[in-house]
SEFIDREN-675908 format. One record per atom (N, C-alpha, C): residue in one letter; x, y, z. Coordinates in pm, whole numbers, plus 50000, padded with zeros to 5 digits. Layout:
N
AXYZ/...
REM end
This chain:
467
M500844988150000/M500005000050000/M500885012550000/K500595021949908/K501335034449906/K500855043550018/R501705053450049/R501415062450161/R501485077050117/A500605084950177/A500595099350152/A500675106750284/F501585116350292/F501785124550412/F501365138650376/L500315143650444/L499745156650414/L500015166150529/V500615177850500/V501135186050610/V500795200850594/Y500635207350711/Y500825221750725/Y502255223150775/P503145229550701/P504585229450732/P504925236350864/P506165234550910/P506625241051034/P506875256051013/S505825263250978/S505895277750962/S505055284151072/V504795297051062/V503935303651160/V502525298051149/V501765299251259/V500395294051259/V499545302451164/M498965295751066/M498135302350966/M496815294850954/N495745302250923/N494565295850869/N494765295150719/R494885283150666/R495385281250531/R494295278050429/E493045281250461/E492015280250359/E492365290150248/D492205285950123/D492775293450012/D492325308050006/R491075310950038/R490635324850027/R490935332950153/C491305326350261/C491555333350389/C492865328550449/Q493965333950400/Q495285329650446/Q495725339250557/Q495315335950679/Q495445345250790/Q496475340850892/P497445349350924/P498365346351034/P497655348451167/V497515338051246/V496685338351365/V497255347451473/K498565347351492/K499175354451604/K498865369351603/E498925375551485/E498765389951477/E497315394351472/L496395384951447/L494975388251440/L494315382351564/L494085390951663/L493825386451800/L492605377651815/T491575379851734/T490315372751755/T490095361551654/I491145357351585/I491025346651486/I491675333951541/P490905323351565/P491495311051616/P492075302551504/P493045294051533/P493525284651431/P492445274351400/L492275271351274/L491265261651231/L491915248451192/P491205237451208/P491775224451172/P492035223451022/P492955214850980/P493305213650838/P492255205650760/T491065211350750/T489955204150685/T490265201050540/D491005209850472/D491355207150332/D492195194550320/L493135192550413/L493955180350410/L493135168050446/M492165169850535/M491285158550571/M490475153950450/Y490025163350369/Y489325159550246/Y490245151850152/L491455156950133/L492405150050044/L492715136050095/A492895134850226/A493195121650283/A492025112050264/A490805117050280/A489635108450262/A489545103450118/V489815112450023/V489775108549882/V490875098449852/A492085100849904/A493215091749878/A492975078149944/R492415078350062/R492145065750132/R491145057150053/D490155063649995/D489195056249912/D489865050249789/A491015056049752/A491775050749638/A492835040649682/G492805036749810/G493705026349859/G495025031449911/I495105044049950/I496345050049998/I496285051550150/E497345047650220/E497435050050363/E497865064550384/C497175071550475/C497425085950490/C497775089750633/K498555100450642/K498895106650770/K498805121750751/I498235128650850/I498115143250846/I498865149150966/K499575160050943/K500295166451053/K500285181651033/D499845188851134/D499915203451136/D501065207251228/Y502225210151170/Y503415212851250/Y503375226451317/S502585235451264/S502575249051319/S501815249851451/I500775241851468/I499885243551583/I500595241051714/N501555231851715/N502325229051837/N503745234351830/N503985243151733/N505305249251717/N506395238651701/E506085228251621/E507065217651597/E508075222151492/S509225215851495/S510345220551414/S510555211851290/I511505215951208/I511855208251090/I512435194751130/D513045193951247/D513565181051295/D512425171351323/D511315176451375/D510145167951396/D509615162751263/F509635171351164/F509195167451030/F510075156450973/V511375158150986/V512325148150936/V512115134851006/N511935135151135/N511715122851212/N510455115651164/D509385123351138/D508135117251090/D508315111250951/L509085117950867/L509365112550733/L510075099050742/R511045098150829/R511815085750841/R510965074350893/I510025077550980/I509175067051037/I508075062950939/F507385072750879/F506225069750795/F506615065650653/K507705071150600/K508215068050466/K507125069450358/P506605081450339/P505535083250241/P506025082550097/D505125078850008/D505375079549864/D505035093449810/Y504065099949877/Y503635113349837/Y503725122749958/L504255134649936/L504225145050038/L503385156549983/V502295159750053/V501385170350008/V501495182050104/I501785193750049/I502035205750130/I500965216150099/N500275220950202/N499445232850184/N500365244850197/A500595251650087/A501515263050084/A500705275950082/A500815283850187/A500115296650195/A500985307550133/T500345317250073/T501085327950007/T502025335450101/P501595339250223/P502515346650311/P503745338850356/T503645325450355/T504755317250403/T505295308050293/L505125312150170/L505405303350056/L506815297550058/E507815306050072/E509205301150064/E509515291750179/S509085295150299/S509305286450413/S508575273050393/D507345273750345/D506555261550326/D507215252150225/L507615257650112/L508145249250005/L509585245050029/S510255251250126/S511635247250156/S511705232950209/I510575227850260/I510605214150314/I510665203750204/C510445207750078/C510575198149968/C512015193049958/A512965202249968/A514385198249962/A514735189350079/V514225192550197/V514465184350315/V513915170350293/A512705169650239/A512075156550216/A512865148250116/K513395154550012/K514155147249910/K515475141949966/E516035149050062/E517255143950125/E516995131250204/V515845130650269/V515495118950351/V514955107650263/L514085111250169/L513435101450081/L513545106349937/P514625103049868/P514875108449733/P513755105749633/N512995095049653/N511955091449556/N510575096649591/V510445103849702/V509135108949739/V508665119149636/I507375118649602/I506795128249509/I506235139949590/T506795151649568/T506385163449645/T505315171149568/I504235174649639/I503065180849578/I502675193049662/A502345203949596/A501885215849668/A500515220049617/K499715225349707/K498435231249672/K498325244749743/G497475253549692/G497295266649753/G496855277049652/A496265287849701/A495705298149614/A496775304849528/Y497995305549577/Y499075312149504/Y499255306149365/F498945293349354/F499225286249230/F498155288149124/L497095295649155/L496115298749052/L496775306048935/T497725314848969/T498425322348865/T499915319348861/E500505316948978/E501965315248986/E502275300449007/N502325292748900/N502645278548913/N503885274648834/V503975279148711/V505165276348630/V506395282748694/S506265295348738/S507405302148798/S507855295148926/V506895289749002/V507255282749126/V508025270049095/L507595262348996/L508345250348959/L509745253848910/N509885265248846/N511215269548802/N512115272948921/N511505278449027/N512285283149141/N512505272549249/F511665262349252/F511765251849356/F511955238349287/K513205234849267/K513535223049188/K513125210049256/D512935210349388/D512565198049459/D511055196449473/L510305205749418/L508845204449411/L508485198049278/D507755186849284/D507455179149163/D506155183349096/L505085185049176/L503765187349120/L503065198749191/I502235206049118/I501395216549176/I499945213849136/I499075213949236/I497645212649211/I497035226649208/R496375229949098/R495715242849085/R494205241049107/G493615250649178/G492165250049198/G491755239549299/E490505235049290/E490005224849383/E490875212349372/A491295207249487/A492385197549485/A491945182949491/E490745180149541/E490405166249573/E490485156849453/L489835160449344/L489775151249229/L491105150649155/T491845161649156/T493185161449097/T494105152249176/F494025153149309/F494855144449392/F494465129849376/R493185127249362/R492745113449339/R493375107849212/D493405115949107/D494005111348982/D495495108548999/I496165116749078/I497595114849101/I497845101449170/V497135098849279/V497405086649356/V496915074149284/L496005075949188/L495585064649105/L496555062248989/S497665069848990/S498745068348890/S498275071148748/K497345080248734/K496935084648601/K498095092348538/P498355091048410/P499455098648348/P499305113648372/F500385120048410/F500325134248443/F499705142448330/V500005139048206/V499515146648092/V497995146548085/D497355136748150/D495895135448142/D495175140948265/I495895147048357/I495285151648482/I495005166648475/A493735170248467/A493345184248464/A493675190848598/G494095203448591/G494415210848714/G495805208348766/L496655201648689/L497995198048735/L499055205948658/T500065210648732/T501265216348673/T502445207448710/Y503245203548611/Y504315193748633/Y505435196648534/R506465188748537/R507565190448442/R507465179948332/K507545184748209/K507565175848093/K508895177948022/D509715167448024/D511075168447971/D511855179548041/G511615180848173/G512345190348255/G511815204548250/V510765206848171/V510215220348156/V508815220848219/P508535230948303/P507205232048365/P506105232948259/Y505035225748285/Y503905225448191/Y502605224948270/S501635233148229/S500335233448298/S499265227448210/N498595217248261/N497455211448191/N496255220948198/I495195217348131/I493965225448136/I493445226148279/D492695236648309/D492085237948442/D491065226848463/R490925222748588/R489915212748621/R488585219748649/P487505214948592/P486185220548626/P485895218548774/F485115227648832/F484745226148972/F483855213948991/C483975207849108/C483145196349143/C481705201149161/E480815196349076/E479435201049078/E478635195149194/N478855182549223/N478085175849329/N478995173349449/L478965182449544/L479855181349661/L479485169549750/D478265164449737/D477875152649815/D478695140349776/E479295140649658/E480075129149613/E481415128049684/L481865138949745/L483135138449819/L482935131449953/P483885123249995/P483775116950126/P483915127250237/F483405123950355/F483575132950468/F485055134150503/P485485145550553/P486905147350590/P487365136750690/A488615132250676/A489175121650762/A489625127650895/R488665131050980/R488985137651107/R489745128551204/E489625115551186/E490315106451277/E491835107351263/L492315113751157/L493765115251136/L494315127951202/V493445135651268/V493855148351328/V493405148751474/D494245154251560/D493855156251700/D492975168551709/M491655166251713/M490705177251713/M490755185351843/N491385179851945/N491515187252071/N492365199852055/L493155200551949/L494045211951928/L493315224151874/Y492095222251825/Y491385233051756/Y490105236451832/R490165247551903/R489085251051995/R488595265351971/R487355267652009/R486815281052001/R487585290352095/P487785302852056/P488575311852140/P487825316752263/D486495315552263/D485755320752378/D485525310052485/N484965298452447/N484625288352548/N485605276652554/N486625276852466/N487685266752466/N487165252652434/K486025251652367/K485485238552330/K485965234752190/K486085221452169/K486465216552036/K485475221551931/Q486005225351816/Q485155230351710/Q485545223951577/A484575218751507/A484815213051374/A484365222951268/V485055222751156/V484665230551040/V483915221350945/I482695225250910/I481915217850811/I481735226750689/K482275222550578/K482195230450455/K480855227550387/V479965237150395/V478585234850349/V478365238850204/S479195247850150/S479045251850011/S480355257849962/R480445259449832/R481615265749770/R481145274949658/G481845286149642/G481555295149532/G480925308249577/C481205318849499/C480655332149529/C480485339949399/P479295345349373/P479055352449246/P479505366949245/F479955372449358/F480155386849368/F481535391749326/H482565383749347/H483925386949302/H484355400849345/C484385403249477/C484835416049529/C486295418549490/F486645431049485/F487945435749435/F489125428749502/F489045426549632/F490185421749710/F490125406749739/C489045400249705/C488765386749758/C489145375749659/L489595364449713/L489965352949632/L488855342549622/A487715344949687/A486675334649690/A486235330449551/T485975340049464/T485505336649330/T486595330149245/P487825335549242/P488885328449168/P489135314349220/V489055312349352/V489345299349412/V488205289449391/A486955293949410/A485825284649413/A484775286949306/G484955297049222/G484035299249112/G482875308349145/K482175312849042/K481045321949058/K479775314649100/K479635302249061/K478435294649094/K478525289449237/V477475291449315/V477435286249452/V476955271849446/R477835262849490/R477525248449490/R477285244049634/M476045240549664/M475675237149801/M475555222049818/R476045217249930/R475795203349966/R474325201750003/S473815189649991/S472435187250033/S472325188350184/V471175192150231/V470955193350375/V471185180050444/D470695169250388/D470855155950451/D472325152150463/N473105155450362/N474535152350365/N475235159850478/I474875172450496/I475455180450604/I475025175050740/I473765171550752/I473255166050878/I473985153350915/D474255144850817/D474975132350844/D476385135150896/E477045145550842/E478385148750891/E478335154351033/I477335162451062/I477175167551198/I477005155951296/K476155146551261/K475915134951349/K477195127051371/L477965125351265/L479225117951275/L480175125051371/C480265138251361/C481155145851450/C480705144551595/K479435144851619/K478915143651755/K479165129751812/E478875119651732/E478925105851781/E480355100751795/Q481225103751697/Q482565098051698/Q483605106851766/Y483385119951766/Y484425128951817/Y483955137551932/G482695136251971/G482185144052084/G482195158952059/I481985162951934/I482005177051896/I480575181951877/D480245192951943/D478935199051920/D479025214051893/N480245218951867/N480465232751824/N480995232451681/F480365240151593/F480685239251451/F480815253051388/L481735253951293/L481805265251202/L481325260351066/F480205265551020/F479715262150887/F480445271050786/W481425265050719/W482315272650631/W481685273450492/S481635285450440/S481145287650304/S481645301250258/D481495303650129/D481815316950080/D480655326550106/I479435321450098/I478235328850142/I477265318450197/F477035318550327/F476245307950389/F474785308350346/D474145319750354/D472685320250342/D472205326750212/I472965325250105/I472575331449979/I471295325149924/N471065312449954/N469835305549914/N468955304250038/R467935312450046/R467095313050166/R466395299850195/D465845293450092/D465125280850113/D466055270150169/W467255269250113/W468245259450160/W468625262150305/T468815274850339/T469165278550476/T468045274750573/I466815277650534/I465675274050618/I465595258950636/D465785251650527/D465725236950535/D466785231450630/L468005236850622/L469085232050708/L468775235050854/C468375247150882/C468055250851020/C466915242351075/Q465885240450995/Q464725232751041/Q465105218251065/K465975212850981/K466405198850997/K467225197251126/I468075206951157/I468845206551282/I467885206451401/I466835214551392/I465845215251499/I465065202151509/D464575197251395/D463755185151394/D464515172851442/E465815172451410/E466645161151450/E467135162351594/K466795173851658/K467215176251798/K468715174251817/L469495180251727/L470945178351730/L471615186051843/N470985196651890/N471495203952006/N472945208051987/I473205215551881/I474555220151850/I474625235351861/V475855240351864/V476125254651857/V476935256951730/W476505266551650/W477215268551524/W477315283351489/S478275286151401/S478465299551350/S478645298851199/S478485310151133/S478635310650987/S478915324950946/N479105326950816/N479205340450764/N477905344250695/T477755356950663/T476585361750591/T476955374750522/R476155378750427/R476265392050368/R475245401150433/A475405413950407/A474485423650465/A473145424050391/D473035416650280/D471805417350201/D471145403650182/T471495393950266/T470935380450246/T470185375050366/A469975383250470/A469295378250589/A468345388850642/D467375384450720/D466445393550787/D466115387750925/Y465255394450997/Y464965390451134/Y464315376651141/E463395373551049/E462715360551053/E463715349151032/L464625350950937/L465645340650915/L466595339851033/A466955351351088/A467855351651204/A467245344251322/K465945345851344/K465275338751454/K465375323651436/L465155318951314/L465245304451288/L466675299551306/M467635307351260/M469035303651277/M469375302451426/K468895312051505/K469135311651649/K468505299251712/K467305296051673/K466605284551728/K467345271551699/S468025271051583/S468745258851545/S470135258051607/G470545268551680/G471825267951749/G472845277951705/C472515286751611/C473475296851566/C473745306851678/G475015308251714/G475375317451819/G476105329751769/L476645328851645/L477445340051594/L477435339751442/V477345351551383/V477535352851238/V478615363351213/S479385361251109/S480375371251068/S479875378050941/I480005391050937/I479545398950823/I480725406750766/G480935405450638/G481965413350571/G481445427450548/V481515435650652/V481075449550640/V482025457050547/E483295455150568/E484425460350489/E484715475150513/S483685483950503/S483965498150516/S482735505550566/G482985516950629/G481905525950668/G481695537050567/S482365536150455/S482255545950348/S481535539650229/Q480395545350189/Q479695540050073/Q480535541249947/F481315551849941/F482235553449828/F483175541549818/M483755537449930/M484685526049930/M483965513049897/L482775511049950/L482015498949920/L481755497849770/D481415509049709/D481135508949565/D482405506249485/K483525512049526/K484775510249453/K485255495749459/M485025489049572/M485485475149586/M484485465049530/G483355469849480/G482375460849419/G481615452349519/K481405457549639/K480755449549744/K479275447349716/K478645456949650/K477225455949614/K476315455349737/T476725462249842/T475875463949960/T475895478749998/T474965482350087/T474895496350131/T475095497150281/I475455508950326/I475615511450469/I474325508450543/E473195512350486/E471915510050553/E471575495250562/Q471935487350461/Q471725472850467/Q472535466750582/V473735471650601/V474565466650711/V473885469650844/R473435482050862/R472765485650987/R471555476451013/T470745474650911/T469525466650926/T469835452150960/T470815446350892/T471145432250913/T471765430051051/V472665438851092/V473265437551225/V472185438351332/K471275447751319/K470185449051417/K469315436551420/A469065430451303/A468225418451297/A468855406951373/F470155404751353/F470825393751424/F470935396651573/R471255408851609/R471355412251752/R470005410551820/R468935414651752/R467575413151806/R467215398451825/A467725389951737/A467445375551746/A468305368651851/G469255375851911/G470115370152013/G471365363551960/I471745366951837/I472945361351775/I474045371851778/K475235367751823/K476365377051824/K476825379851681/V477365391751662/V477775396051529/V479255399951530/Y479965394251435/Y481395396651418/Y481565404251286/G482015416551292/G482185424451172/G483615424051120/Y483765421950989/Y485075422450925/Y485185435550847/F486325442150862/F486585454850794/F487935454150727/V488095461550620/V489385462050551/V489785476650532/L490995479850571/L491545493350558/L492735493150463/G492775502750372/G493965504050289/G493815499850145/L492585498450096/L492425496249953/L492845508849879/P493095508049749/P493765519049679/P493125532749695/W491815533449717/W491135546449722/W490965551349866/E491545544249962/E491395547950103/E492075561350131/T491375569550208/T491935581950259/T491785582050410/E492365591750473/E492195592750618/E490715594550653/E489985601750569/E488565604250593/E487755591350582/T487985583350476/T487205570950461/T487565560950570/A488835560550611/A489225551650721/A488535555750850/R488465568750875/R487785573550996/R486295570150991/Q485685570750873/Q484285566850859/Q484105552150897/T485065543850858/T484995529650891/T485115527351041/I486055533951104/I486245532451249/I484985536851323/N484435548251285/N483235553251352/N482035544051328/F481935538751207/F480815529751175/F480905516951256/A482095511551272/A482275499351352/A481795501651494/K482125512951549/K481705515951687/K480195518451693/E479655524951591/E478205527551588/E477405514551585/L477875504751509/L477145492251495/L477065484451625/D477985487351717/D478005480551847/D478085465451831/L479035461151751/L479255446951724/L479815439951847/N479645426751851/N480255418951960/N481755417651939/Y482155416251815/Y483575415151781/Y483805422451648/A485025426451626/A485385432451498/A486825428851466/N487085427151340/N488465425051295/N488755435051184/F489825442451202/F490225452551104/F491445447251029/Y491215442750908/Y492295437850824/Y492945449550750/T494245448850731/T494865458050636/T494855451250499/A494635459250399/A494425453850265/A495645446250216/T495425433950171/T496505425450121/T496155420949980/A497035424149886/A496815420849745/A497445407349713/F496615396949708/F497105383549677/F497075381049527/P498065373849473/P498005369749332/P496715362349303/G496095365649192/G494815359549155/G493635368549180/S493815378949263/S492735388349291/S492795400149195/R491665407049180/R491655419349100/R492525430049164/F492605429549295/F493435438949372/F494895437749329/W495375425449316/W496775423249276/W497045429549140/D496155427149046/D496345432748912/D496345447948915/Y495425453648991/Y495335468249000/Y496585474149066/A497005468149177/A498185473149248/A499435472349160/T499525461749080/T500665460248990/T500625470848881/D499455472548821/D499315482148711/D499515496648757/N499205499448885/N499275513148935/N500465515649027/N501415506249028/N502655507849103/N502425510849251/L501505503549312/L501195505449455/L502085497049546/F502765487149490/F503765479749569/F505035488149574/D505485491049696/D506705499249705/D507905491449756/E507765478449772/E508885469949811/E508515455449785/E509455446349806/E509205432449773/E508275425349872/D508225430249996/D507415423750100/D505935426650074/K505335418849986/K503975421749942/K502895415750032/Y503165404450094/Y502105397750168/Y502595389350285/Q503855390850325/Q504385382650434/Q503705385650567/S503195397750585/S502445401150707/S500965403250671/A500425393650600/A499085394850544/A498055399250647/Y497255408950608/Y496125414150685/Y496515422150809/Y497805422350843/Y498275429650960/Y498995442350916/Y500125440650848/Y500805452250791/Y500435452850643/P500015464350593/P499475465050456/P500505461050351/S499985455150243/S500885450750136/S501095461750032/V500245472050033/V500375482649934/V500145496349999/K500605506549933/K500195520149969/K498895523149894/T498195533349933/T497015537549859/T497395549249768/H496425554549696/H496735565949610/H497075578349691/S496715578449821/S496975590449901/S497635587650036/L497795574950073/L498365571450203/L499535561850186/S500555563550269/S501665553950270/S501245541450344/K502025530850331/K501735518550404/K501765520950555/Q502705528950601/Q502795531550744/Q501585539350793/Q501085548550713/Q499895555950752/Q498685546650763/V498565537450670/V497475527550676/V497615519050802/F498845515050833/F499075506750950/F498695514151078/E499015526851086/E498645534651205/E497135535751217/L496445537251107/L494985537651109/L494415524151153/H495055513551110/H494655500051152/H494775498551303/K495895502551359/K496085501451504/K495085510251579/T494825522051527/T493845530951587/T492465524551589/A492095518251479/A490775511851468/A490615500951572/V491615492351585/V491535481251680/V491395486451823/K492225496051859/K492205500951996/K490945508952027/E490495517251933/E489295525051959/E488065516051973/F488035505151896/F486875496151906/F486885488252036/Y488025482152070/Y488055472652181/Y488295479052318/L488805491152321/L489095497452450/L488005507152494/R486845506552430/R485705514652476/R485195509152609/P484945517652707/P484425512952836/P483145504752822/K482245508952733/K480995501552715/K481275487452665/F482195486352569/F482505473052515/F483115464152622/I484055469452699/I484705461452804/I483675456852907/F482805465952949/F481805462653050/F480825452052998/T480345453752875/T479415444152817/T480065430452801/T481305430252760/T482025417552742/T482195410452875/L482575417752979/L482745411553111/L481425405553160/L480325412353134/L479015407253177/L478615394653102/S479145392852982/S478745381352898/S479525368752931/I480595369853009/I481455358253038/I480725348353127/R480775335553088/R480045325253159/R480925313953215/S482235314853195/S483105304253244/S484505309553267/I485295302053345/I486685305653371/I487485305953241/S487235296053153/S488005295453028/S487715307652941/E486455312252939/E486145324252865/E486905336252924/F486925337253055/F487625348353120/F489105348253085/V489715336453090/V491145335253059/V491405339352915/N490575334452822/N490795337452682/N490605352352652/Y489575358352712/Y489375372652691/Y490515380852753/T491015376352867/T492115383352932/T493365382952844/K493655371252786/K494815370052697/K494675379452577/A493465379552519/A493235388252404/A493385402952442/G492885406552559/G492995420252605/G494425424552628/L495205415852689/L496625419052712/L497355420152578/G497005411152486/G497625411852354/G497325424952284/L496105429852304/L495715442452244/L496485454152305/L496605454252437/L497265465252506/L498745466252469/F499395454752449/F500835454852428/F501255452452284/R500275452352192/R500665450152052/R501425462352000/K502335460051909/K503175470751857/K502465478451745/
REM end
């Protein structure tokens, strides 16, 4: 039996989902998420007769020596690396290490960076054999089934020593056909909610987004068409997590959770009818939910929704192609708060048209909304996004460090602000939002356990002493 070793490399702790490549340490309210993408790949490979092992070296701060030791013990035929854009060089450096230990191992990388930058990467990393572009499961299945490389859609490889990219692979239309993620290969105890410290599983309920916002990779990564799993298929995975892993806290991962109202209602009602007694969170847009839907979501166990507010300036929302309004944001936030669901607002500062005035509008709007949580990202132009193309065409990159501090230190200057000015506005936003007396008092009143108190205290200290 052949073996596949699937890893998050010994780099900084990142959430490595292709559209959200977030360094956890610098973003105070973002917890590390389990390697669900690798669990899917392992499940597909196992169905093809491959023995699999998954390891997230970053979560326990394990070293390259730990990686080498695991290679010597497991002796894989395939090494699969989730390579994040901010840590690309560090991530792919383990290919050379692997080849020294196991010269015949086939090294494979996946990640959003390779949507556009794949041939150049093979040219620069001689010990990397294969690159999977786009959705990885079916491409990886073809690889482990020993299909000729020339016939595998979505693959970049070397032909006669020269990098060559096959045609793109179409997106998987029926997500129910994919096996459930191989969670038994991962210590789920390592991935916990930041507030109550309980184990949390990620359930990917849909893929795709039709909006293609200026800065976002969701549409390039997962396509314009929203492909939803069936409600019954999702319910079966929830039951499996509860019965086999004792998990009843879930993040329903999607590019847009509630874009299809009927499907959302069906899922919520099924959770209620099956008496699953779970707690879950999801994302939403400002124009896809109302109070009636929020009430049903709350009844089914929804405790938190995240909304990509992005800006408090209508001018900025229009420039980034968000297709929402300030008033829609106000209405939707009020609907969820009225239903008893916490709201987490995401904001982005430093897109090309940002000024001190528009940034101040965003900071004031975040405080006005009275959100339970907020995250202020600095604009990061990733390859594959419209933002990257615009920043390149308009000479907004002023140095080589384009995305190594993704979402924390800005990757570009704006047409009127330097990167440092954007960063100062970012720090101001975080402190003004979280250090309000009302926010601190309300948060303290909401704490229900010692673990919550400890986690909030850590976050607060991190905020006070952040540079």
